[in-house]
DSSP file (Angstrom, degrees, kcal/mol; ACC not computed):
  #  RESIDUE AA STRUCTURE BP1 BP2  ACC     N-H-->O    O-->H-N    N-H-->O    O-->H-N    TCO  KAPPA ALPHA  PHI   PSI    X-CA   Y-CA   Z-CA
    1    1 A M              0   0    0      0, 0.0     2,-0.0     0, 0.0     0, 0.0   0.000 360.0 360.0 360.0 133.6   76.5  158.2   82.7
    2    2 A T     >  -     0   0    0      1,-0.1     4,-2.6     4,-0.0     5,-0.2  -0.329 360.0-111.4 -77.0 160.8   76.0  157.8   78.9
    3    3 A D  H  > S+     0   0    0      1,-0.2     4,-2.5     2,-0.2     5,-0.2   0.877 119.5  52.9 -58.8 -39.2   75.1  154.5   77.3
    4    4 A L  H  > S+     0   0    0      2,-0.2     4,-2.2     1,-0.2    -1,-0.2   0.918 110.3  46.4 -65.8 -42.5   78.5  154.3   75.8
    5    5 A A  H  > S+     0   0    0      2,-0.2     4,-2.5     1,-0.2    -2,-0.2   0.918 113.9  48.7 -66.0 -43.0   80.2  154.8   79.1
    6    6 A R  H  X S+     0   0    0     -4,-2.6     4,-2.7     2,-0.2    -2,-0.2   0.916 112.0  48.6 -62.5 -43.5   77.9  152.2   80.8
    7    7 A R  H  X S+     0   0    0     -4,-2.5     4,-2.4     2,-0.2    -1,-0.2   0.900 112.1  49.0 -64.7 -41.2   78.5  149.7   78.1
    8    8 A T  H  X S+     0   0    0     -4,-2.2     4,-2.3     2,-0.2    -2,-0.2   0.910 111.8  49.5 -65.1 -41.9   82.3  150.2   78.3
    9    9 A L  H  X S+     0   0    0     -4,-2.5     4,-2.4     2,-0.2    -2,-0.2   0.925 112.0  47.4 -63.2 -45.4   82.2  149.8   82.1
   10   10 A L  H  X S+     0   0    0     -4,-2.7     4,-2.6     2,-0.2    -2,-0.2   0.888 111.6  50.6 -64.7 -39.3   80.1  146.6   81.9
   11   11 A E  H  X S+     0   0    0     -4,-2.4     4,-2.6     2,-0.2    -1,-0.2   0.920 111.7  48.0 -61.8 -44.3   82.4  145.1   79.2
   12   12 A A  H  X S+     0   0    0     -4,-2.3     4,-2.2     2,-0.2    -2,-0.2   0.903 112.6  48.4 -64.4 -41.3   85.4  145.9   81.4
   13   13 A A  H  X S+     0   0    0     -4,-2.4     4,-2.3     2,-0.2    -2,-0.2   0.922 112.1  49.4 -64.9 -42.7   83.8  144.3   84.4
   14   14 A G  H  X S+     0   0    0     -4,-2.6     4,-2.2     1,-0.2    -2,-0.2   0.911 111.0  49.2 -62.6 -42.4   82.8  141.2   82.4
   15   15 A A  H  X S+     0   0    0     -4,-2.6     4,-2.4     1,-0.2    -1,-0.2   0.897 110.1  51.8 -64.7 -38.7   86.3  140.8   81.1
   16   16 A S  H  X S+     0   0    0     -4,-2.2     4,-2.4     1,-0.2    -1,-0.2   0.902 109.9  48.5 -63.7 -40.4   87.8  141.2   84.6
   17   17 A M  H  X S+     0   0    0     -4,-2.3     4,-2.7     2,-0.2    -1,-0.2   0.881 110.4  51.9 -66.0 -39.2   85.4  138.5   85.9
   18   18 A L  H  X S+     0   0    0     -4,-2.2     4,-2.3     2,-0.2    -2,-0.2   0.910 111.3  46.5 -63.8 -43.7   86.4  136.2   83.0
   19   19 A V  H  X S+     0   0    0     -4,-2.4     4,-2.4     2,-0.2    -2,-0.2   0.910 113.1  49.6 -66.2 -41.4   90.1  136.7   83.7
   20   20 A A  H  X S+     0   0    0     -4,-2.4     4,-2.4     2,-0.2    -2,-0.2   0.918 111.3  48.8 -62.6 -44.6   89.6  136.1   87.4
   21   21 A A  H  X S+     0   0    0     -4,-2.7     4,-2.3     2,-0.2    -2,-0.2   0.912 112.6  47.9 -61.9 -42.4   87.6  132.9   86.8
   22   22 A A  H  X S+     0   0    0     -4,-2.3     4,-2.5     2,-0.2    -2,-0.2   0.898 111.1  50.9 -66.7 -40.1   90.2  131.6   84.4
   23   23 A A  H  X S+     0   0    0     -4,-2.4     4,-2.1     2,-0.2    -1,-0.2   0.902 111.0  48.8 -63.3 -41.4   93.0  132.4   86.8
   24   24 A G  H  X S+     0   0    0     -4,-2.4     4,-2.0     2,-0.2    -2,-0.2   0.910 111.4  49.8 -64.8 -42.3   91.1  130.5   89.6
   25   25 A Y  H  X S+     0   0    0     -4,-2.3     4,-1.9     1,-0.2    -2,-0.2   0.929 110.7  48.3 -62.0 -46.6   90.6  127.5   87.4
   26   26 A L  H  X S+     0   0    0     -4,-2.5     4,-2.1     1,-0.2    -1,-0.2   0.873 107.9  56.5 -62.7 -36.1   94.2  127.3   86.4
   27   27 A G  H  X S+     0   0    0     -4,-2.1     4,-1.8     1,-0.2    -1,-0.2   0.921 107.0  48.5 -62.1 -44.0   95.2  127.6   90.0
   28   28 A D  H  X S+     0   0    0     -4,-2.0     4,-2.1     1,-0.2    -1,-0.2   0.883 108.6  54.8 -63.2 -37.4   93.1  124.5   90.9
   29   29 A S  H  X S+     0   0    0     -4,-1.9     4,-1.9     1,-0.2    -1,-0.2   0.915 106.8  49.8 -64.0 -42.1   94.6  122.6   88.0
   30   30 A E  H  X S+     0   0    0     -4,-2.1     4,-1.7     1,-0.2    -1,-0.2   0.897 108.3  53.5 -65.0 -38.5   98.1  123.2   89.2
   31   31 A E  H  X S+     0   0    0     -4,-1.8     4,-0.9     1,-0.2    -1,-0.2   0.913 106.6  52.9 -60.5 -42.0   97.1  122.1   92.7
   32   32 A T  H >< S+     0   0    0     -4,-2.1     3,-1.0     1,-0.2    -1,-0.2   0.908 105.6  53.6 -62.9 -41.3   95.8  118.8   91.3
   33   33 A D  H >< S+     0   0    0     -4,-1.9     3,-0.9     1,-0.3    -1,-0.2   0.887 106.9  52.6 -59.8 -37.7   99.1  118.2   89.5
   34   34 A D  H 3< S+     0   0    0     -4,-1.7    -1,-0.3     1,-0.3    -2,-0.2   0.685  97.9  67.4 -70.9 -16.6  100.9  118.6   92.8
   35   35 A E  T <<  +     0   0    0     -3,-1.0    -1,-0.3    -4,-0.9    -2,-0.1  -0.039  68.0 154.9 -96.4  31.8   98.7  116.0   94.4
   36   36 A Q    <   -     0   0    0     -3,-0.9     2,-0.3     1,-0.1    -3,-0.1  -0.362  46.6-117.4 -58.0 135.6  100.0  113.1   92.4
   37   37 A L        -     0   0    0      1,-0.0     2,-0.2    -2,-0.0    -1,-0.1  -0.598  23.2-133.2 -79.1 135.3   99.5  109.8   94.3
   38   38 A D        -     0   0    0     -2,-0.3    34,-0.4     1,-0.1     2,-0.1  -0.569  28.1-101.7 -82.6 150.1  102.6  107.9   95.3
   39   39 A A        -     0   0    0     -2,-0.2    34,-0.2     1,-0.1     2,-0.2  -0.452  37.6-110.2 -70.4 142.5  102.8  104.2   94.7
   40   40 A I        -     0   0    0     32,-3.3    34,-0.5    -2,-0.1    -1,-0.1  -0.540  44.0 -97.6 -70.5 136.4  102.2  102.0   97.7
   41   41 A E    >   -     0   0    0     -2,-0.2     3,-1.9     1,-0.1    -1,-0.1  -0.331  43.1-105.4 -59.2 131.9  105.5  100.3   98.7
   42   42 A P  T 3  S+     0   0    0      0, 0.0    37,-0.2     0, 0.0    -1,-0.1  -0.273 106.3  25.9 -55.4 142.6  105.7   96.7   97.4
   43   43 A G  T 3  S+     0   0    0     35,-2.9     2,-0.2     1,-0.3    36,-0.1   0.256  91.5 130.2  85.7 -13.2  105.1   94.1  100.1
   44   44 A E    <   -     0   0    0     -3,-1.9    36,-1.1    34,-0.2     2,-0.5  -0.525  59.4-124.0 -76.9 139.8  103.0   96.5  102.2
   45   45 A T  E     -a   80   0A   0     -2,-0.2     2,-0.6    34,-0.2    36,-0.2  -0.710  15.0-149.2 -83.8 128.6   99.7   95.3  103.4
   46   46 A I  E     -a   81   0A   0     34,-3.1    36,-3.2    -2,-0.5     2,-0.5  -0.888  16.3-165.1 -96.4 119.2   96.7   97.4  102.4
   47   47 A L  E     -aB  82  59A   0     12,-2.0    11,-3.2    -2,-0.6    12,-1.7  -0.936   6.4-174.7-114.2 124.6   94.1   97.2  105.1
   48   48 A L  E     -aB  83  57A   0     34,-2.7    36,-2.2    -2,-0.5     2,-0.5  -0.844  17.8-142.0-114.2 148.2   90.5   98.3  104.4
   49   49 A E  E     -aB  84  56A   0      7,-3.0     7,-2.6    -2,-0.3     2,-0.5  -0.947  25.4-127.1-110.5 134.3   87.6   98.6  106.8
   50   50 A A  E     +aB  85  55A   0     34,-2.8    36,-1.0    -2,-0.5    37,-0.8  -0.690  38.8 154.4 -92.8 121.4   84.2   97.6  105.3
   51   51 A Y  E >   - B   0  54A   0      3,-0.7     3,-1.7    -2,-0.5    -2,-0.0  -0.980  50.9-119.6-135.7 146.8   81.2  100.0  105.5
   52   52 A I  T 3  S+     0   0    0     -2,-0.3    88,-0.3     1,-0.3     3,-0.1   0.820 114.6  59.1 -55.1 -32.6   78.2  100.1  103.1
   53   53 A D  T 3  S-     0   0    0      1,-0.3    -1,-0.3    88,-0.1     2,-0.2   0.732 124.9 -63.4 -70.5 -22.4   79.2  103.7  102.3
   54   54 A G  E <   -B   51   0A   0     -3,-1.7    -3,-0.7    87,-0.1     2,-0.4  -0.842  60.4 -60.6 155.8 166.8   82.6  102.6  101.1
   55   55 A W  E     -B   50   0A   0     85,-0.3    13,-2.4    -2,-0.2     2,-0.5  -0.635  45.8-154.8 -74.8 129.9   86.0  101.1  101.9
   56   56 A E  E     -BC  49  67A   0     -7,-2.6    -7,-3.0    -2,-0.4     2,-0.3  -0.945  16.8-125.2-110.2 127.6   87.8  103.1  104.6
   57   57 A V  E     +B   48   0A   0      9,-2.5     8,-3.1    -2,-0.5    -9,-0.2  -0.525  32.9 169.2 -75.0 129.6   91.6  102.8  104.6
   58   58 A V  E     +     0   0A   0    -11,-3.2   -10,-0.2     1,-0.5    -1,-0.2   0.771  62.1  55.9 -99.2 -46.7   93.2  101.7  107.8
   59   59 A E  E    S+B   47   0A   0    -12,-1.7   -12,-2.0     4,-0.1    -1,-0.5  -0.984  78.5  49.4-138.7 146.4   96.7  101.1  106.3
   60   60 A P  S >  S-     0   0    0      0, 0.0     3,-1.7     0, 0.0     4,-0.5   0.466  75.5-138.3 -75.5 159.5   98.9  102.4  104.7
   61   61 A S  G >  S+     0   0    0      1,-0.3     3,-0.8     2,-0.2    -2,-0.1   0.773  97.9  68.4 -63.2 -27.2   99.0  105.5  106.9
   62   62 A E  G 3  S+     0   0    0      1,-0.2    -1,-0.3     0, 0.0    -3,-0.1   0.785 112.3  32.9 -60.4 -27.6   99.4  107.8  103.9
   63   63 A L  G X  S+     0   0    0     -3,-1.7     3,-2.3     3,-0.1    -6,-0.3   0.335  87.2 147.0-109.7   3.5   95.8  106.9  102.9
   64   64 A E  T <  S+     0   0    0     -3,-0.8    -6,-0.2    -4,-0.5     3,-0.1  -0.083  72.0   7.0 -51.4 135.0   94.4  106.4  106.4
   65   65 A D  T 3  S+     0   0    0     -8,-3.1    -1,-0.3     1,-0.3     2,-0.2   0.392  94.1 132.7  71.9  -0.7   90.7  107.4  106.7
   66   66 A E    <   -     0   0    0     -3,-2.3    -9,-2.5    -9,-0.1     2,-0.5  -0.544  53.8-130.9 -76.5 147.4   90.3  107.9  102.9
   67   67 A Q  B    S-C   56   0A   0    -11,-0.2   -11,-0.2     1,-0.2    -1,-0.0  -0.893  74.1 -21.9-106.0 122.8   87.2  106.4  101.4
   68   68 A N  S    S-     0   0    0    -13,-2.4    76,-0.4    -2,-0.5    -1,-0.2   0.842  85.1-179.5  52.2  42.3   87.6  104.3   98.2
   69   69 A P        -     0   0    0      0, 0.0     2,-0.4     0, 0.0    -1,-0.1  -0.259  37.2 -95.5 -70.8 161.1   90.9  105.9   97.2
   70   70 A T        -     0   0    0     73,-0.1     2,-0.7    75,-0.1    75,-0.2  -0.627  37.1-140.3 -70.9 129.6   92.8  105.0   94.0
   71   71 A L  E     -e  145   0B   0     73,-2.7    75,-2.7    -2,-0.4     2,-0.6  -0.863  12.9-156.8 -95.9 111.4   95.5  102.4   95.0
   72   72 A V  E     +e  146   0B   0     -2,-0.7   -32,-3.3   -34,-0.4     2,-0.3  -0.820  19.7 178.3 -92.2 119.2   98.7  103.1   93.1
   73   73 A L  E     -e  147   0B   0     73,-2.7    75,-3.1    -2,-0.6     2,-0.5  -0.856  31.2-113.3-124.5 155.3  100.8  100.0   92.8
   74   74 A E    >   -     0   0    0    -34,-0.5     3,-1.6    -2,-0.3    52,-0.3  -0.760  43.1-106.1 -90.9 129.5  104.1   99.1   91.1
   75   75 A E  T 3  S+     0   0    0     -2,-0.5    52,-0.2     1,-0.2     3,-0.1  -0.200  98.3   9.1 -57.2 140.5  103.8   96.7   88.2
   76   76 A D  T 3  S+     0   0    0     50,-3.7     2,-0.3     1,-0.2    -1,-0.2   0.581  99.4 125.8  66.0  14.4  105.0   93.1   88.8
   77   77 A E    <   -     0   0    0     -3,-1.6    49,-2.8    49,-0.3     2,-0.3  -0.713  62.5-113.2-100.2 155.5  105.4   93.7   92.6
   78   78 A E  E     + D   0 125A   0     -2,-0.3   -35,-2.9    47,-0.2     2,-0.3  -0.669  39.6 169.0 -90.6 139.0  103.7   91.6   95.4
   79   79 A Y  E     - D   0 124A   0     45,-2.7    45,-2.6    -2,-0.3     2,-0.4  -0.941  25.0-142.5-141.0 161.3  101.1   93.1   97.6
   80   80 A E  E     -aD  45 123A   0    -36,-1.1   -34,-3.1    -2,-0.3     2,-0.4  -0.993  12.5-170.7-124.2 138.0   98.5   92.1  100.2
   81   81 A I  E     +aD  46 122A   0     41,-2.5    41,-2.6    -2,-0.4     2,-0.3  -0.998  12.8 173.6-127.7 128.6   95.1   93.6  100.5
   82   82 A A  E     -aD  47 121A   0    -36,-3.2   -34,-2.7    -2,-0.4     2,-0.4  -0.890  14.6-154.2-130.5 158.5   92.9   92.7  103.5
   83   83 A W  E     -aD  48 120A   0     37,-2.0    37,-2.2    -2,-0.3     2,-0.3  -0.983   3.0-163.7-134.8 150.8   89.6   93.9  104.9
   84   84 A Q  E     -aD  49 119A   0    -36,-2.2   -34,-2.8    -2,-0.4    35,-0.2  -0.918  36.3 -89.4-128.5 158.0   88.1   93.9  108.3
   85   85 A Q  E     +a   50   0A   0     33,-0.6   -34,-0.1    -2,-0.3    27,-0.1  -0.370  42.6 165.6 -69.3 138.8   84.5   94.3  109.4
   86   86 A G  S    S+     0   0    0    -36,-1.0   -35,-0.2     3,-0.1    -1,-0.2   0.644  77.1  16.0-120.3 -33.3   83.3   97.9  110.0
   87   87 A D  S    S-     0   0    0    -37,-0.8     3,-0.1     2,-0.2   -36,-0.1   0.357  95.5-110.6-131.3   4.5   79.5   97.7  110.1
   88   88 A G  S    S+     0   0    0      1,-0.3     2,-0.2   -38,-0.2   -37,-0.1   0.538  74.2 131.2  79.6   4.6   78.5   94.1  110.6
   89   89 A T  S    S-     0   0    0    -39,-0.2     2,-0.4     1,-0.1    -1,-0.3  -0.512  70.6 -89.5 -90.2 158.7   77.0   93.8  107.1
   90   90 A N        +     0   0    0     -2,-0.2     2,-0.3    -3,-0.1    22,-0.3  -0.543  60.5 164.3 -69.7 123.2   77.8   91.0  104.6
   91   91 A H  B     -F  111   0C   0     20,-2.5    20,-2.9    -2,-0.4     2,-0.3  -0.891  20.6-178.0-135.3 163.9   80.9   92.0  102.6
   92   92 A D        -     0   0    0     -2,-0.3     2,-0.4    18,-0.3    15,-0.0  -0.888  20.9-131.3-145.7 177.3   83.5   90.5  100.3
   93   93 A L        +     0   0    0     15,-0.4    15,-2.0    -2,-0.3     2,-0.3  -0.974  25.5 173.5-138.6 122.4   86.5   91.8   98.4
   94   94 A V  E     -GH 107 134D   0     40,-2.7    40,-2.4    -2,-0.4     2,-0.5  -0.931  26.1-139.2-125.9 152.0   87.2   91.2   94.7
   95   95 A L  E     - H   0 133D   0     11,-2.2     8,-2.7    -2,-0.3    11,-0.3  -0.967  31.2-167.0-109.4 121.8   89.9   92.5   92.4
   96   96 A W  E     -GH 102 132D   0     36,-2.6    35,-3.2    -2,-0.5    36,-1.9  -0.693  16.2-135.9-111.1 157.6   88.4   93.3   89.0
   97   97 A D    >   -     0   0    0      4,-2.1     3,-2.0    -2,-0.2    33,-0.1  -0.319  51.7 -78.5 -92.6-172.6   89.7   94.1   85.5
   98   98 A E  T 3  S+     0   0    0     31,-0.4    32,-0.1     1,-0.3    31,-0.0   0.772 133.1  54.0 -60.3 -28.5   88.3   96.8   83.2
   99   99 A D  T 3  S-     0   0    0      2,-0.1    -1,-0.3     3,-0.0     3,-0.1   0.273 119.2-110.1 -91.1  12.0   85.3   94.6   82.3
  100  100 A E  S <  S+     0   0    0     -3,-2.0     2,-0.4     1,-0.3    -2,-0.1   0.853  73.4 139.4  60.5  39.0   84.4   94.1   86.0
  101  101 A E        -     0   0    0      1,-0.0    -4,-2.1    -4,-0.0    -1,-0.3  -0.881  62.2 -99.5-108.1 143.9   85.5   90.4   85.9
  102  102 A V  E     -G   96   0D   0     -2,-0.4     2,-0.5    -6,-0.2     3,-0.3  -0.427  35.9-133.1 -65.2 131.8   87.5   88.9   88.7
  103  103 A V  E >  S-     0   0D   0     -8,-2.7     3,-2.7     3,-0.3    -8,-0.2  -0.780  72.3 -27.2 -90.2 124.4   91.2   88.7   88.0
  104  104 A E  E 3  S-     0   0D   0     -2,-0.5    -1,-0.2     1,-0.3     3,-0.1   0.774 115.5 -61.7  44.4  43.5   92.9   85.4   88.7
  105  105 A D  E 3  S+     0   0D   0     -3,-0.3     2,-1.8     1,-0.2    -1,-0.3   0.734  84.0 160.8  57.8  25.8   90.5   84.3   91.5
  106  106 A Y  E <   +     0   0D   0     -3,-2.7   -11,-2.2   -11,-0.3     2,-0.3  -0.588  32.2 111.1 -77.4  86.0   91.4   87.3   93.6
  107  107 A E  E     -G   94   0D   0     -2,-1.8   -13,-0.2   -13,-0.2   -15,-0.0  -0.987  55.8-142.2-157.2 147.9   88.3   87.3   95.8
  108  108 A T        -     0   0    0    -15,-2.0   -15,-0.4    -2,-0.3     3,-0.1  -0.819  37.7-100.5-106.0 153.0   87.3   86.6   99.4
  109  109 A P        -     0   0    0      0, 0.0     2,-0.2     0, 0.0   -18,-0.1  -0.417  43.2 -98.8 -70.5 148.9   84.0   84.9  100.2
  110  110 A P        +     0   0    0      0, 0.0     2,-0.3     0, 0.0   -18,-0.3  -0.453  60.0 150.8 -65.4 137.4   81.1   87.1  101.4
  111  111 A T  B     -F   91   0C   0    -20,-2.9   -20,-2.5    -2,-0.2   -22,-0.0  -0.986  51.4-141.9-162.4 153.7   80.8   87.1  105.1
  112  112 A Q  S    S+     0   0    0     -2,-0.3   -24,-0.2     1,-0.3    -1,-0.1   0.714 104.5  38.9 -87.7 -25.1   79.6   89.2  108.0
  113  113 A E  S    S-     0   0    0      1,-0.2    -1,-0.3    -3,-0.1     6,-0.1  -0.913  78.1-162.6-128.2 102.5   82.5   88.0  110.2
  114  114 A P        -     0   0    0      0, 0.0    -1,-0.2     0, 0.0    -2,-0.1   0.944  56.7 -25.9 -53.6 -80.4   85.7   87.7  108.2
  115  115 A D    >   -     0   0    0      1,-0.1     3,-1.6     5,-0.1     5,-0.1  -0.832  60.5-102.9-131.8 164.1   88.2   85.5  110.1
  116  116 A P  T 3  S+     0   0    0      0, 0.0    -1,-0.1     0, 0.0     0, 0.0   0.849 127.4  55.9 -55.8 -30.5   88.8   84.6  113.7
  117  117 A D  T 3  S-     0   0    0      2,-0.3     3,-0.1     1,-0.0     0, 0.0   0.585 122.4-111.8 -78.3  -9.6   91.7   87.1  113.3
  118  118 A G  S <  S+     0   0    0     -3,-1.6   -33,-0.6     1,-0.2     2,-0.3   0.544  83.3  69.0  95.1   6.5   89.2   89.8  112.2
  119  119 A E  E     -D   84   0A   0    -35,-0.2     2,-0.4    -6,-0.1    -2,-0.3  -0.986  63.9-134.5-151.8 161.8   90.2   90.2  108.5
  120  120 A Q  E     -D   83   0A   0    -37,-2.2   -37,-2.0    -2,-0.3     2,-0.4  -0.914  27.9-154.2-113.8 146.6   90.3   88.5  105.1
  121  121 A L  E     -D   82   0A   0     -2,-0.4     2,-0.4   -39,-0.2   -39,-0.2  -0.964  15.2-169.0-131.9 137.1   93.5   88.6  103.1
  122  122 A L  E     -D   81   0A   0    -41,-2.6   -41,-2.5    -2,-0.4     2,-0.5  -0.993   9.2-159.3-119.4 129.3   94.4   88.5   99.3
  123  123 A E  E     +D   80   0A   0     -2,-0.4     2,-0.3   -43,-0.2   -43,-0.2  -0.929  29.2 157.7-103.9 133.8   98.0   88.1   98.2
  124  124 A F  E     -D   79   0A   0    -45,-2.6   -45,-2.7    -2,-0.5     2,-0.5  -0.973  43.5-117.9-152.7 162.5   98.5   89.2   94.6
  125  125 A T  E     -D   78   0A   0     -2,-0.3     2,-0.5   -47,-0.2   -47,-0.2  -0.918  38.6-119.0-103.1 129.7  101.0   90.5   92.0
  126  126 A A        +     0   0    0    -49,-2.8   -50,-3.7    -2,-0.5     2,-0.3  -0.568  44.7 165.9 -73.0 118.5  100.2   93.9   90.6
  127  127 A T    >   -     0   0    0     -2,-0.5     3,-1.6   -52,-0.2    20,-0.1  -0.881  51.5-109.0-127.6 161.7   99.5   93.7   86.9
  128  128 A D  T 3  S+     0   0    0     -2,-0.3    19,-0.1     1,-0.3    -2,-0.1   0.581 111.6  75.2 -69.3  -6.5   98.0   96.1   84.4
  129  129 A E  T 3  S+     0   0    0    -32,-0.1   -31,-0.4   -31,-0.0    -1,-0.3   0.792  75.8  92.6 -70.0 -28.7   95.0   93.8   84.2
  130  130 A L    <   +     0   0    0     -3,-1.6    17,-0.3     1,-0.2   -33,-0.2  -0.468  39.4 151.9 -69.2 132.9   93.9   95.1   87.7
  131  131 A A        +     0   0    0    -35,-3.2    14,-2.7     1,-0.4     2,-0.3   0.611  56.8  17.3-130.1 -32.0   91.5   98.0   87.5
  132  132 A Y  E     -HI  96 144D   0    -36,-1.9   -36,-2.6    12,-0.3    -1,-0.4  -0.974  48.1-147.1-144.5 154.3   89.2   98.0   90.6
  133  133 A Y  E     +HI  95 143D   0     10,-2.2    10,-2.2    -2,-0.3     2,-0.3  -0.964  38.2 169.8-115.4 143.9   88.8   96.7   94.1
  134  134 A R  E     -HI  94 142D   0    -40,-2.4   -40,-2.7    -2,-0.4     2,-0.6  -1.000  45.4-134.3-156.8 146.4   85.2   96.1   95.0
  135  135 A C    >   -     0   0    0      6,-2.0     3,-1.3     3,-0.5     6,-0.3  -0.953  33.0-146.9 -95.7 114.7   82.6   94.6   97.5
  136  136 A T  T 3  S+     0   0    0     -2,-0.6    -1,-0.1     1,-0.3   -45,-0.1   0.836  91.0  49.2 -62.9 -35.4   80.3   92.9   95.0
  137  137 A P  T 3  S+     0   0    0      0, 0.0    -1,-0.3     0, 0.0   -46,-0.1   0.691 110.1  55.3 -75.1 -11.9   77.0   93.5   97.0
  138  138 A H    X   -     0   0    0     -3,-1.3     3,-2.1     3,-0.2    -3,-0.5  -0.888  60.7-167.5-128.1 102.6   77.6   97.2   97.6
  139  139 A P  T 3  S+     0   0    0      0, 0.0     3,-0.1     0, 0.0    -1,-0.1   0.735  88.5  64.1 -61.7 -21.7   78.3   99.5   94.6
  140  140 A N  T 3  S+     0   0    0    -88,-0.3     2,-1.0     1,-0.2   -85,-0.3   0.634  88.3  75.5 -74.5 -10.4   79.5  102.3   96.8
  141  141 A M  S <  S+     0   0    0     -3,-2.1    -6,-2.0    -6,-0.3     2,-0.4  -0.552  71.9 110.7-101.6  67.9   82.4  100.1   97.9
  142  142 A Q  E     +I  134   0D   0     -2,-1.0     2,-0.3    -8,-0.2    -8,-0.2  -0.997  35.6 173.5-143.7 136.5   84.6  100.4   94.8
  143  143 A G  E     -I  133   0D   0    -10,-2.2   -10,-2.2    -2,-0.4     2,-0.2  -0.918  30.9-105.8-135.5 162.9   87.9  102.0   94.2
  144  144 A E  E     -I  132   0D   0    -76,-0.4   -73,-2.7    -2,-0.3     2,-0.5  -0.581  18.5-148.3 -90.4 152.2   90.3  102.2   91.3
  145  145 A I  E     -e   71   0B   0    -14,-2.7     2,-0.6    -2,-0.2   -73,-0.2  -0.987  10.4-166.8-117.7 126.4   93.7  100.4   91.0
  146  146 A D  E     -e   72   0B   0    -75,-2.7   -73,-2.7    -2,-0.5     2,-0.6  -0.947   3.7-163.3-117.1 111.6   96.4  102.2   89.0
  147  147 A V  E      e   73   0B   0     -2,-0.6   -73,-0.2   -17,-0.3   -75,-0.1  -0.849 360.0 360.0-100.6 122.1   99.4  100.0   88.2
  148  148 A E              0   0    0    -75,-3.1   -74,-0.2    -2,-0.6    -1,-0.1   0.405 360.0 360.0-103.1 360.0  102.5  101.9   87.1
C-alpha cells in the first residue's frame, strides 16, 4: 500500500469514527429531552428515607428508590415533605434558597428518631425561592427543587 493510499484510508477511518461519535452523542441528547421530569401533583406528600449516602424517595411512586432526585413542583401549590429514619443517624430536613439559607423556617429539628409516628413533616407552598432540600449535617443528602 502506498503512503497516499494509507493516508487516505486513515483519514476516512478517522472521519467515520468522528461521525459515529457525533451520532452517538446526539442520540443521548435526544433521550435526555424525552426524560423530562413531571411535576409532582399538588397536595401529594413527598416521603423521603434518611441515609448518610442520600435521601431515598419512598413516595411518590414515580420517584420511588431514587436518591436525591430533583423535585419538580407547581408554583404557588401546597405540598408536604416528610422524612423517616433509614440508618439511625442524626438527621434533619431543611428547604433552602439559592444561597443555602432556610426558606420561611421550613426545617425540622435534628434527631435520630423523628416522631412517634416515625416521620417528620413540613407543609409548604412551592415558590421560586425554593432551590434545595437538604440534611444539614450530611452534604450527600441534598437534592434540587425545581418550581415551575
